[in-house]
N, C-alpha and C positions, 0 to 999 in steps of 0.2 A: 460430598460431591464438589462443593466450592473449593475445598482444599486441593482436590485433584485438578480442577480446572486452573487454579492459580499456579500449581506446579508446572502444568503444561504450557501456560502462557501467563507469566506474572503481570503482564500489562492488560489483561482482560478486564475491562470495566464491568462486564456482566458478572464475572466471577467475584469481583470486589464487592459489587452490590449484593450479590447473593450471600456472601460471607458477612457483610455488614448487617444485613437483615437478620441473620441468625444471631449475631452478637447483640443487636438491639433487643431481640426477643428474649435473650438470656439476661438482659439487664446490664450488659457490658458496654455501655455507651462510650466510655473513654477509649475502649479498644476499637469500636466501630467508627468513631469520628475520623481518624486519619485514613482509614481504609476507604471510607465514602468520599473523603476529600480527594484522595488519589483517583477514584473513579470519575469524579467530576473533572479533574484536571486532564485525565486521559480522554474523556468523552464529554466535553462541555455541553453538547446537545442532548445528552441522555436525560430524559425526563425522570426516569426511574432513579437514577443516581442523585439528581437534585432533590427529588421528593424525599428519599430516605435520608439524605444529608440534612434536609430541613427537619425531619423527624428527630434525628440525632441531636441537632441543635436545640430543639424544643425540649427534649429529655434532659439536656444540659442546662436548662433554664436560660437559654439565649434566644429569646423570641425574635429579636431583630434579625439575627442571622437566619433563623428558620423562615421568617417571612420573606427575606431576600431570596432564598433558594426557591421557595414556592412561587414567587413572582416570576423568576426566571423559567421555572418549569412550565408555568401557565402560558408563557409567551409562545411556546412551541410544543403543545401537548401531544401531537402526533397520535399514535394509536393507543397510548396509555390512557387517554381520557375518553376514548370512544367506548360506547356501550357494548 
């Protein structure tokens, strides 16, 4: 599904995040990182993109970068943080 969404709109941050999440779940962190970085560049206000980029950084043993993304995500949690 993410592949189809990216083909339809290569700049779709939502599709990038979706594909990045799949790659992270598959243990393909090096492939997920640039995709999630592009999602954040496209939509810097996307809490989901920042959260999963932080997770990718953590899986890459870059705790400082992970924390930085999560701090940015927490500044504007929007509906992502709502119960």
